[in-house]
Structures are given as C-alpha cells and as structure tokens.
C-alpha positions as CSV (number, residue, x, y, z in Angstrom):
1,M,0.3,0.0,0.3
2,K,1.5,3.3,-0.6
3,S,1.8,6.3,1.9
4,S,0.1,9.6,1.8
5,S,1.6,12.6,3.0
6,R,-1.8,14.4,3.2
7,L,-4.1,14.9,6.3
8,Y,-7.4,13.7,5.9
9,N,-10.4,14.5,8.3
10,I,-12.6,11.3,8.2
11,S,-16.6,11.2,9.3
12,R,-17.5,7.5,9.8
13,V,-21.1,7.1,10.0
14,G,-22.6,3.6,11.5
15,I,-22.4,1.2,13.4
16,I,-19.5,0.4,16.0
17,G,-20.2,-3.0,16.4
18,A,-18.1,-5.7,18.1
19,A,-14.7,-5.0,18.9
20,P,-14.4,-1.1,19.3
21,H,-10.4,-1.2,19.7
22,R,-10.5,-1.3,15.8
23,F,-10.8,2.3,15.8
24,L,-7.8,3.1,18.0
25,D,-5.9,2.4,14.7
26,V,-7.7,4.7,12.5
27,L,-6.2,7.5,15.7
28,S,-2.8,5.8,15.4
29,N,-2.7,6.2,11.9
30,E,-0.6,9.6,11.5
31,N,-2.5,10.3,7.6
32,I,-5.9,10.7,10.2
33,E,-5.8,14.5,11.1
34,K,-9.5,14.1,13.2
35,F,-12.1,11.3,13.1
36,N,-15.4,12.0,13.7
37,L,-17.5,9.4,14.9
38,Y,-21.4,9.8,14.0
39,Y,-22.8,6.5,16.2
40,F,-26.3,5.7,16.4
41,S,-28.2,6.1,19.3
42,N,-28.4,2.5,20.7
43,E,-24.7,2.4,20.9
44,K,-24.0,4.6,23.1
45,V,-22.0,2.5,25.3
46,T,-20.1,1.3,22.8
47,Y,-18.4,4.5,21.8
48,E,-18.0,5.3,25.7
49,T,-16.1,2.0,26.0
50,L,-14.0,3.0,22.9
51,V,-13.6,6.4,24.4
52,R,-12.4,4.6,27.9
53,L,-9.9,2.6,25.4
54,V,-8.7,5.3,24.3
55,E,-8.1,7.1,27.0
56,K,-5.9,4.1,28.5
57,Y,-4.1,3.5,25.8
58,M,-3.2,6.1,23.9
59,P,-4.6,9.3,25.6
60,E,-2.2,11.8,23.3
61,K,-4.7,11.0,20.1
62,K,-7.8,11.5,22.2
63,E,-8.0,15.0,20.6
64,K,-8.6,13.2,17.0
65,L,-11.7,11.6,18.2
66,I,-15.0,13.8,18.1
67,G,-18.4,11.5,18.7
68,F,-21.6,12.8,17.9
69,E,-25.2,10.9,18.4
70,L,-27.2,10.1,16.0
71,P,-30.6,9.3,16.7
72,W,-31.2,7.1,13.8
73,P,-32.9,4.8,13.2
74,D,-35.3,5.8,15.8
75,A,-35.8,9.1,13.8
76,Y,-36.0,6.9,10.7
77,N,-39.1,4.7,12.3
78,S,-41.0,7.5,14.2
79,I,-41.3,9.1,11.0
80,I,-42.7,6.1,8.9
81,N,-45.0,5.2,11.9
82,E,-46.5,9.0,11.6
83,I,-46.9,8.9,8.1
84,L,-48.6,4.9,8.3
85,K,-51.1,6.8,11.2
86,S,-51.9,9.5,8.6
87,K,-52.6,6.8,5.8
88,S,-56.1,5.0,5.2
89,N,-56.7,1.6,3.2
90,G,-52.8,0.5,4.0
91,D,-51.4,2.5,1.6
92,S,-47.7,2.3,1.2
93,V,-45.0,5.0,2.2
94,T,-43.0,6.5,0.2
95,I,-38.9,6.5,0.5
96,S,-39.5,10.5,-0.6
97,E,-41.7,11.0,1.6
98,V,-40.0,9.8,4.7
99,F,-36.8,11.8,4.0
100,S,-39.2,14.8,3.1
101,N,-40.8,14.8,7.0
102,F,-37.1,14.8,8.6
103,P,-36.9,18.0,10.6
104,N,-34.6,20.8,8.8
105,V,-32.1,21.1,11.4
106,F,-31.5,17.7,11.1
107,Y,-30.6,18.3,7.1
108,K,-28.8,21.5,8.5
109,F,-26.8,19.3,10.6
110,I,-25.6,17.1,7.8
111,N,-24.7,19.6,5.2
112,E,-23.2,21.3,7.7
113,H,-21.1,19.2,10.0
114,M,-21.1,15.4,8.3
115,A,-20.7,16.8,4.9
116,C,-17.9,18.9,5.4
117,T,-15.0,16.1,5.7
118,D,-12.4,14.9,3.4
119,I,-13.9,11.4,3.4
120,L,-17.3,10.4,4.4
121,W,-17.6,7.0,5.2
122,V,-21.0,4.8,5.9
123,G,-21.0,0.9,6.9
124,D,-21.7,-1.8,7.3
125,N,-24.6,-4.2,7.2
126,D,-28.0,-5.3,5.8
127,F,-29.2,-4.9,9.0
128,D,-28.4,-1.9,11.2
129,S,-30.1,0.8,8.8
130,S,-26.7,2.1,7.8
131,F,-28.3,1.5,4.1
132,I,-30.8,3.7,4.4
133,F,-29.0,6.6,5.6
134,A,-26.5,6.1,3.1
135,T,-29.7,6.5,0.6
136,L,-30.6,10.0,1.9
137,L,-26.9,11.2,2.0
138,N,-27.3,10.3,-2.0
139,A,-31.1,12.0,-2.3
140,L,-28.9,15.3,-0.6
141,G,-26.6,15.0,-3.7
142,I,-23.9,14.2,-0.7
143,R,-21.1,11.3,-1.6
144,Y,-20.0,8.9,0.6
145,V,-17.9,5.7,0.6
146,L,-19.4,2.3,1.4
147,S,-17.8,-0.7,3.6
148,L,-19.9,-3.9,3.7
149,K,-19.7,-7.2,5.6
150,E,-22.8,-9.2,6.3
151,T,-26.2,-9.3,4.2
152,R,-28.6,-12.2,3.0
153,F,-29.3,-13.2,-0.9
154,V,-32.7,-11.3,-0.5
155,P,-32.7,-8.3,-2.6
156,S,-32.7,-5.0,-0.9
157,M,-33.9,-1.6,-2.4
158,F,-31.2,-0.2,0.1
159,E,-28.2,-1.7,-0.2
160,L,-28.7,-2.1,-3.8
161,E,-29.2,2.2,-3.7
162,A,-26.1,2.2,-1.2
163,L,-24.1,0.0,-3.5
164,K,-25.0,2.1,-6.4
165,N,-24.4,5.4,-5.7
166,A,-21.2,5.2,-3.2
167,K,-18.3,6.6,-4.9
168,F,-16.3,3.3,-4.1
169,V,-17.0,0.2,-1.9
170,I,-14.9,-1.5,0.6
171,L,-15.9,-5.4,0.3
172,P,-13.9,-8.4,2.5
173,H,-12.8,-10.0,-0.6
174,E,-13.5,-10.6,-4.3
175,Q,-16.6,-13.2,-4.2
176,Y,-18.4,-10.7,-3.3
177,I,-18.4,-9.2,-6.6
178,D,-20.0,-12.1,-7.9
179,F,-22.4,-12.5,-5.0
180,F,-23.7,-9.1,-6.0
181,K,-23.6,-9.7,-9.8
182,K,-25.8,-12.7,-8.9
183,K,-28.2,-10.7,-6.4
184,Y,-29.1,-7.7,-8.5
185,S,-27.0,-8.4,-11.8
186,I,-24.7,-4.9,-11.0
187,D,-20.9,-5.2,-11.6
188,L,-19.1,-3.7,-8.7
189,S,-15.3,-4.5,-9.9
190,R,-14.8,-0.8,-10.9
191,K,-15.3,0.9,-7.7
192,A,-14.4,-2.1,-5.4
193,V,-11.5,-2.2,-3.2
194,F,-10.9,-5.2,-0.5
195,A,-10.1,-5.2,3.3
196,D,-12.4,-6.7,5.9
197,I,-14.5,-4.2,8.3
198,D,-13.5,-7.4,11.3
199,W,-9.8,-7.1,11.1
200,R,-8.9,-6.4,14.6
201,S,-6.8,-3.9,16.1
202,K,-3.0,-3.7,15.3
203,V,-2.8,-1.3,18.6
204,A,-4.4,-3.7,20.5
205,Y,-2.5,-6.6,19.0
206,E,0.7,-5.2,19.9
207,I,-0.7,-4.4,23.5
208,L,-1.0,-8.3,24.3
209,K,1.5,-10.1,21.9
210,D,4.0,-11.0,24.8
211,S,1.4,-11.9,27.1
212,K,2.3,-15.3,29.1
213,V,-1.0,-17.2,29.5
214,Q,-1.3,-21.1,29.9
215,K,-3.0,-22.9,28.3
216,L,-5.6,-25.1,30.2
217,S,-4.8,-28.1,28.3
218,A,-1.1,-27.4,29.8
219,R,-3.2,-29.1,33.4
220,D,-5.1,-31.5,31.9
221,G,-3.5,-32.8,28.3
222,K,-6.8,-32.3,26.6
223,F,-7.7,-30.2,23.8
224,H,-10.5,-27.2,25.3
225,V,-12.5,-25.7,22.6
226,A,-13.7,-22.4,22.7
227,I,-17.1,-21.6,21.2
228,L,-17.8,-18.0,20.8
229,S,-21.8,-17.0,20.3
230,G,-24.0,-13.9,21.6
231,R,-26.7,-16.4,21.6
232,V,-27.6,-20.3,20.6
233,V,-30.6,-21.8,19.7
234,W,-31.9,-25.3,19.5
235,N,-34.5,-24.5,16.8
236,K,-32.5,-24.3,13.4
237,E,-35.4,-23.4,11.6
238,E,-35.3,-19.4,12.5
239,S,-35.9,-17.1,9.8
240,R,-32.7,-15.1,9.6
241,S,-29.4,-17.0,10.8
242,Q,-31.5,-20.8,10.8
243,G,-28.2,-23.0,11.4
244,R,-26.0,-20.7,12.4
245,Y,-26.5,-20.7,16.1
246,Y,-27.6,-24.1,16.1
247,Y,-24.6,-26.0,17.9
248,V,-26.1,-28.9,19.3
249,P,-24.5,-32.3,16.5
250,I,-21.1,-30.2,16.8
251,I,-21.1,-29.9,20.1
252,E,-21.9,-33.2,20.9
253,D,-19.7,-34.5,18.1
254,L,-16.6,-32.8,19.8
255,L,-17.5,-34.3,23.2
256,N,-17.7,-37.8,22.3
257,A,-14.6,-37.7,20.6
258,G,-13.0,-36.8,23.9
259,F,-12.5,-32.6,23.9
260,I,-13.8,-30.0,26.2
261,V,-15.9,-27.2,24.8
262,H,-16.6,-24.2,26.6
263,L,-19.9,-22.2,25.4
264,H,-19.5,-18.7,25.8
265,T,-22.8,-17.0,25.3
266,K,-25.1,-14.6,27.2
267,A,-28.5,-16.0,26.0
268,L,-29.7,-19.5,25.5
269,L,-33.3,-19.3,23.5
270,E,-35.4,-22.0,21.6
271,S,-34.9,-19.6,19.0
272,L,-34.7,-15.9,17.9
273,D,-38.1,-16.0,16.3
274,N,-39.4,-17.5,19.7
275,P,-37.0,-16.0,22.3
276,V,-38.0,-18.4,25.2
277,Y,-36.0,-20.1,27.5
278,Y,-37.1,-23.6,29.2
279,E,-35.8,-26.8,30.6
280,P,-35.1,-29.8,29.5
281,N,-33.4,-28.8,26.5
282,P,-30.6,-30.5,24.3
283,Y,-28.2,-27.8,26.3
284,T,-29.2,-29.0,29.2
285,R,-29.3,-32.6,28.4
286,L,-25.4,-32.4,27.0
287,L,-24.6,-30.6,30.7
288,L,-25.8,-33.4,32.3
289,K,-24.4,-36.2,29.6
290,F,-21.0,-34.8,29.8
291,P,-20.8,-33.5,33.0
292,N,-17.1,-32.7,33.1
293,S,-16.1,-31.9,29.7
294,F,-19.5,-29.5,28.5
295,I,-19.2,-26.2,30.3
296,I,-21.5,-23.1,29.5
297,E,-19.8,-20.0,30.9
298,K,-20.5,-16.0,30.5
299,P,-19.9,-14.1,27.4
300,I,-16.2,-13.1,27.4
301,D,-16.3,-8.9,26.7
302,L,-13.9,-8.9,24.5
303,N,-14.2,-4.9,24.0
304,D,-11.9,-5.2,26.9
305,I,-8.5,-5.6,25.6
306,E,-7.1,-7.2,28.6
307,N,-9.8,-9.8,28.3
308,Y,-8.5,-11.6,25.3
309,K,-5.9,-13.0,27.7
310,L,-9.1,-15.1,28.8
311,L,-9.6,-16.5,25.6
312,M,-5.7,-17.0,25.0
313,K,-6.2,-19.8,27.9
314,Y,-7.8,-22.1,25.2
315,D,-6.3,-24.1,22.3
316,L,-9.1,-24.0,19.4
317,G,-11.9,-21.9,18.4
318,L,-14.8,-22.7,17.0
319,L,-16.2,-20.8,13.7
320,N,-19.1,-22.4,12.6
321,S,-21.8,-24.7,13.6
322,G,-21.8,-26.5,10.5
323,V,-25.6,-26.7,10.0
324,S,-26.7,-25.4,6.5
325,G,-29.9,-23.3,6.1
326,K,-31.8,-21.9,3.2
327,D,-30.5,-20.8,-0.4
328,E,-30.7,-16.7,0.8
329,F,-28.4,-17.8,4.0
330,N,-26.5,-20.2,2.7
331,E,-25.6,-17.8,-0.5
332,F,-24.0,-15.4,1.9
333,E,-22.2,-17.9,4.5
334,K,-20.4,-19.5,1.0
335,I,-18.4,-16.4,0.9
336,N,-18.5,-15.1,4.6
337,V,-15.7,-15.0,7.3
338,P,-16.7,-14.9,10.6
339,N,-15.2,-12.4,12.9
340,R,-14.7,-14.8,15.4
341,F,-11.5,-16.0,13.1
342,Y,-9.9,-13.1,13.6
343,E,-10.8,-12.9,18.0
344,Y,-8.9,-16.3,17.9
345,L,-6.3,-15.0,15.7
346,H,-5.7,-12.1,17.9
347,A,-5.7,-14.6,20.8
348,N,-3.6,-17.4,19.3
349,V,-6.4,-19.9,19.3
350,I,-6.5,-22.4,16.4
351,P,-9.7,-22.0,14.1
352,I,-11.4,-24.9,13.7
353,C,-14.7,-25.5,11.7
354,P,-17.0,-28.4,10.0
355,K,-16.4,-28.5,6.0
356,G,-18.5,-27.4,3.7
357,T,-20.4,-24.3,5.2
358,L,-17.8,-21.4,4.7
359,Q,-16.2,-22.5,1.3
360,Y,-14.5,-19.4,0.5
361,M,-12.4,-19.9,3.9
362,E,-11.7,-23.7,2.6
363,K,-10.1,-22.3,-0.7
364,K,-8.5,-19.6,0.9
365,F,-7.8,-19.9,4.4
366,A,-6.9,-24.0,4.5
367,G,-3.3,-22.8,6.1
368,D,-4.9,-21.0,9.1
369,V,-8.1,-22.8,9.5
370,L,-8.2,-26.8,10.5
371,F,-11.1,-27.8,8.9
372,F,-12.6,-31.5,9.2
373,E,-15.6,-34.2,8.5
374,N,-15.9,-35.0,12.3
375,A,-14.5,-34.8,15.5
376,R,-12.2,-37.5,15.6
377,E,-10.7,-36.3,12.1
378,L,-10.3,-33.3,13.7
379,R,-8.2,-34.8,16.7
380,A,-5.7,-36.6,14.0
381,L,-5.1,-32.9,12.2
382,L,-4.1,-31.3,15.4
383,Q,-0.9,-33.3,15.1
384,S,0.1,-31.4,12.2
385,V,-0.4,-27.9,13.5
386,K,2.0,-25.6,15.5
387,P,-0.3,-23.0,17.4
388,Q,2.4,-20.5,16.3
389,N,1.5,-20.2,13.1
390,C,-2.3,-18.7,15.0
391,K,-1.4,-15.2,14.0
392,P,-3.3,-12.3,12.3
393,K,-2.2,-11.4,8.7
394,Y,-4.1,-8.2,8.6
395,F,-5.4,-5.7,11.1
396,F,-7.7,-2.9,10.5
397,D,-5.0,-0.7,10.5
398,D,-4.4,-2.1,7.6
399,F,-8.4,-1.5,6.4
400,V,-7.4,2.5,7.4
401,K,-4.6,2.6,4.7
402,T,-7.2,1.1,2.0
403,L,-9.9,3.6,2.9
404,V,-6.8,6.7,2.6
405,D,-5.2,5.2,-0.4
406,A,-8.9,4.0,-2.6
407,S,-10.3,7.8,-1.4
408,E,-7.2,9.3,-3.4
409,K,-7.9,7.2,-6.5
410,F,-11.9,7.7,-6.1
411,Y,-13.3,10.2,-4.5
C-alpha cells in the first residue's frame, strides 16, 4: 500500500459494532488528523467504551476523536409510523415521503457538519440501517464511501441504492463481486477495493502479543475448544440465521471425541423467532451427559482488550456450527469470513470449522483453519499444527490504509 503525506478529516457513519478497539488504529494513523464518529443512538455504551480505551492506551490521540450521537434509526422509524397513521386503506409509504418529513435541523446538521469532511464513510451491514442512511445522503447529493460485510441473498432496495451510489465500496474479498452480480446484476469491480471491516486492532495486538497465558490443556492434557456466540438456539429453523447458532450436533460430536467444550454465550434460546428459555433443552441434556467436559460460561467481553487473555487459555476456537440453512442464508455463508476468526487469531487460538459451509474460507484459508469432517478427524489433524502459526496477517490498520489510498483514487 502506498503512503500519503496528506492529512485527512474522516467521518464515519454507522455502527461501531464488535471490538471497538479497531478504531484505535484509525487514531494511530498519522494521515488521519480528525476522526468524527457519528454513532447510532443504540450504541452510546459502545462509544463510551471506545473513549475509555483511547484514554487508557493512547491518551495523546484523544483530541483526534470527536463523537456525535445520531437519533438513528429511531428518527427514521418514528417518521414512518407517523405517516402510516395518516394513511388509510393500508397505503404504502414512499421513501421520498419519509425523507421529506425529516426536520430541517436534521438536514442542516448533515450538510454543515457531516458533509464537511475529506472522506464520509458509511457502513456496514444489511441489518443495521446504515444503507438507509447512505440512501438519504445520496438524495441530498452528498458523496460517500460504503463498507459492507454481512448481507443475505434477499434483494434490498436500500442495499442496492447504497452500493450503486457509493463513490467506491470496501468489500471483504473478491467473491462479493460475484455475489452481487448474481443478486442484483450489477458489476462493482470497477469501484471495489478489498479489506475486511472485521480485521482486529494492530494497537491491541501489540499490547497483547507478549502476554504469557498458560493453556488449559497444559494442566489436563486435553484439547479445550471455545465457542463464542452471542446467542445459541436449539431450533435451527429460525428465519434469519437458521442453523448458524444451532450448535447441538457439533458440540456432541466434539464431546464424544474427548474434547472439552466451553460455550461462551449470553443467551440460550429456542430461537430468535421465539426467544424463550426452558428446561430441559438439548444443551442442558448435554450438561447432564458430559458433566466434566461441557461447560456453559458467561460471554467474554472482548471490548476490553485485557479479556483476550481469557480467550488465550483455549487451544481451539469453533467458527461455525456446520449446519446449513436455506439458500438466502447459504449463499452468504459460502463467502462469509466470521468475525470470530479474527478474534481467535488475535488470541493465538487455532480456528476450527466443519467442512462444507464456509466454502470461500476452505479455499483461501486452508493454512489458517482446520477444516474437518468429524471430530475424530480433527484430532488427527491436530498432530500437524503449530500454534505459533495462529497469528493475524492483517489488522484494522490495513483497512484504514486501504480506505485512505482508495479515496485518493476514487473520491
């Protein structure tokens, strides 16, 4: 990547998401003079976490970060609801109706603050309403760059408009080009650059790299597997993520093969469509069947850099349940690189995954991930792995450099 002597004022609109320490790499970049972070109202706590990280690890950079809380998507949803109340006979709401009902002060703020920047960067997923905001910016004639990670093979007007109207798009890898050709019949190759929004912080890695953490396996001679999942389900038929959070078969297979499994989760549910908990359920049955080998633990808060040391004690980290879903989910999962992959590499934990679901990763990351047909095959594969190979190849610092370099070409 080429280096630039120019100083940039960058504005970011969208979710902060997992691992807010990624943005430490924005502040550490010498080409970034100011970083204006317009975060959505439901992420105030996450923004405050980022501020504490800056104060703790790089206080000399604190003045580069300026945060703004946006009433989004609340304002958008509120306006839709008000318009619907005024309609009769179930008439639909048009986008122009919604945008024309925003108060003038909101548009004034966008034009006088948000738009006054060298790079306006929007992202990242089909579920977080950032694509709606990008469509609003385009309606105002304001240029932006779009980063994108999670999507589904279900057409979305806002996603399509956000992609079409961006000055350039930052995609995790080249297979997204074919994905969107198939999904929308559009070719993004002329304005796409490649970097993964889920790459983790170089600043954080430098803080952690010399940590001395003993593996649990050093004590008992058994392989310990971590599963990091915000929620897990025992009904694989749910509408959005289907089998992604259904871990019952893979956990049982690992336990039967002699692995120790640590499931870190904050929610154990029947499904996201029916978010209830009751016993007995398949996970509690596994607890009774394997009382010394299966442990359900509280989530590891990796927003706190020091907590990576808790993850470091494991030998292996599971990327995927191995359970497929319907086409709209599977088409994305084929090209997906789960953010947990980068968490495990950050903590020197070997990523493992059942074969057949993460097809792009099987082709491109065969040297970084152990793909297996079953847990007994996994045990055999472990004889050839050297833990020191489990290190990140890219950091969020590289994402920032890609953003800056592409802006000089496209923006």
